[in-house]
C-alpha positions in Angstrom: 23.0 -44.0 -9.0 26.1 -44.2 -11.1 24.1 -44.0 -14.4 24.6 -40.8 -16.5 21.7 -38.6 -17.1 19.5 -40.1 -19.9 18.4 -36.6 -21.0 21.8 -35.0 -21.1 24.4 -35.1 -23.8 27.1 -35.8 -21.3 28.5 -32.2 -21.3 28.4 -30.0 -18.2 26.5 -26.7 -19.3 25.3 -24.8 -16.0 26.9 -23.2 -12.8 30.3 -22.4 -12.3 33.2 -23.9 -14.4 34.4 -27.1 -12.7 37.8 -26.3 -10.9 37.1 -22.5 -10.1 37.3 -21.8 -6.4 34.3 -20.4 -4.6 33.7 -16.7 -4.5 35.4 -16.1 -7.9 33.5 -13.8 -9.9 31.9 -15.4 -13.3 34.0 -14.8 -16.4 32.1 -13.3 -19.0 32.7 -10.8 -21.7 33.1 -7.1 -20.2 29.9 -5.0 -20.7 27.6 -8.1 -21.3 25.1 -8.7 -18.2 25.5 -12.0 -16.7 21.8 -12.3 -16.4 18.9 -10.7 -18.5 18.7 -7.5 -16.6 18.4 -4.2 -18.6 21.3 -1.9 -18.9 21.2 1.2 -16.6 20.5 4.4 -18.5 20.9 8.1 -17.7 17.3 8.1 -16.3 18.3 5.6 -13.5 21.4 7.8 -12.5 25.2 7.0 -12.6 25.5 3.4 -13.3 27.0 1.4 -10.6 26.1 4.1 -7.9 22.6 3.4 -6.1 20.4 6.4 -6.8 17.8 7.8 -4.0 14.6 6.1 -4.1 12.7 3.5 -2.3 14.9 2.0 0.5 17.7 4.7 0.0 18.2 7.8 2.1 17.4 11.1 0.6 14.6 9.8 -1.4 11.5 11.8 -2.3 8.9 9.3 -2.9 6.6 9.8 -5.8 2.9 10.4 -5.2 0.8 7.5 -5.5 -0.4 4.4 -3.9 1.0 4.0 -0.4 2.4 7.3 0.1 0.2 10.2 1.8 -0.4 13.0 -0.3 0.1 16.7 0.8 -3.0 18.5 2.4 -6.1 16.5 3.5 -6.0 12.8 3.7 -9.6 12.4 2.1 -11.1 15.0 -0.1 -13.8 16.9 1.5 -17.0 18.2 -0.1 -17.4 22.0 -0.4 -18.7 23.6 2.7 -17.6 20.9 5.1 -15.4 22.0 7.8 -13.6 18.8 8.6 -15.0 17.8 11.8 -17.0 14.6 11.9 -20.2 15.2 13.7 -21.2 11.4 14.0 -19.7 8.3 12.4 -21.8 5.2 11.8 -19.9 2.4 10.2 -18.6 3.9 7.0 -20.9 6.7 7.0 -19.7 10.0 8.4 -21.6 13.3 8.8 -19.5 16.2 8.2 -20.8 19.7 8.3 -23.8 20.0 6.0 -23.0 16.7 4.0 -22.8 12.9 4.5 -19.7 11.2 3.3 -20.0 7.7 2.2 -18.0 5.3 0.0 -20.8 5.5 -2.7 -20.4 9.5 -2.8 -21.4 12.6 -0.9 -25.1 13.2 0.0 -26.7 16.2 1.3 -27.5 16.2 4.9 -30.4 18.1 4.9 -33.7 15.9 4.5 -31.7 12.8 4.7 -33.7 9.6 5.8 -32.0 7.1 8.2 -33.1 3.7 8.9 -31.9 0.9 10.9 -32.6 -2.8 10.8 -31.6 -5.2 13.5 -30.3 -8.5 11.9 -28.7 -9.8 15.0 -29.7 -12.4 17.5 -28.9 -13.4 21.0 -28.8 -17.0 21.8 -28.8 -18.3 25.4 -27.3 -22.0 26.1 -25.7 -23.9 28.9 -21.8 -23.9 28.5 -20.2 -27.2 28.2 -18.2 -26.9 31.4 -21.5 -26.5 33.4 -22.7 -29.9 32.1 -19.6 -31.5 32.8 -19.5 -30.1 36.5 -23.4 -31.1 36.7 -22.5 -34.7 35.7 -19.4 -34.9 37.9 -21.3 -33.6 41.1 -24.5 -35.5 40.5 -22.6 -38.7 41.4 -21.4 -37.0 44.8 -24.5 -35.3 45.7 -27.7 -33.9 44.0 -26.5 -30.1 44.4 -24.7 -30.7 41.1 -27.9 -30.2 39.3 -27.5 -26.5 40.2 -24.8 -26.1 37.7 -27.3 -26.6 34.9 -28.6 -23.1 35.9 -25.6 -21.3 34.4 -26.4 -19.7 31.1 -24.4 -18.1 28.5 -25.5 -15.5 26.2 -23.9 -14.9 22.8 -24.9 -12.3 20.1 -24.2 -12.6 16.5 -25.2 -10.9 13.3 -25.2 -7.2 12.1 -27.1 -3.9 12.4 -28.0 -2.6 8.9 -28.0 1.2 8.6 -29.3 2.9 5.4 -29.2 6.6 4.5 -31.1 8.1 1.4 -30.7 11.7 0.4 -30.5 13.7 -2.7 -31.5 10.9 -4.8 -28.7 8.7 -3.5 -28.8 5.7 -1.2 -26.1 3.9 0.9 -26.2 0.9 3.5 -23.5 -0.2 5.8 -23.6 -3.3 8.1 -22.2 -2.9 11.6 -21.3 -6.1 13.5 -23.5 -6.7 16.6 -20.8 -7.6 19.5 -23.4 -7.6 22.3 -27.1 -7.2 23.1 -26.6 -3.3 23.5 -25.2 -2.8 20.1 -28.5 -2.0 18.5 -29.2 0.5 21.3 -26.0 2.1 20.5 -26.5 2.5 16.6 -30.1 3.8 17.4 -28.7 6.6 19.6 -26.3 7.5 16.8 -28.9 7.5 14.3 -31.4 9.5 16.4 -28.6 12.3 16.7 -28.1 12.1 12.8 -31.8 12.3 12.3 -32.0 15.6 14.4 -29.1 17.2 12.7 -30.5 16.3 9.3 -33.9 17.8 10.3 -32.2 21.4 10.9 
């Protein structure tokens, strides 16, 4: 461990100068940045004083990503009064139009469809099998634990809307066996107001 660095030329070239106490500012030429940061300009404000901006009080954030714009949060089509009548996944019916991520569709004459792509499985849970084995040794009543069933629903409900030559589809996760009936209730309401 006392061997010198074979790649170095023996001269110490980085870090603080040997023998300077900790906390001493580096000695460089005045006006030359210690690191390669750009020099502050008049557009940045007074040199040395923090300007109002992100993280400083008195800042007026520039409009853009992450900052809410003044007025409505989302652009509404003309004639929409802003009150959602029904919302199915990412499809929202507002006034006389349907707002989707793929564009705004007219409400009148819209065709709504739903496809159930979910499935419900029924199985005996693991703890029921263990209890049946344990209590079978003691008495035959342990077999009654095998009557325990557990239902799990997985999959999606696909909802499609077509109107004005445009088409949009969304997938709604099925959390339980009644999800399809709930979505069909919303679709029947959307069908009734699109027939007006």
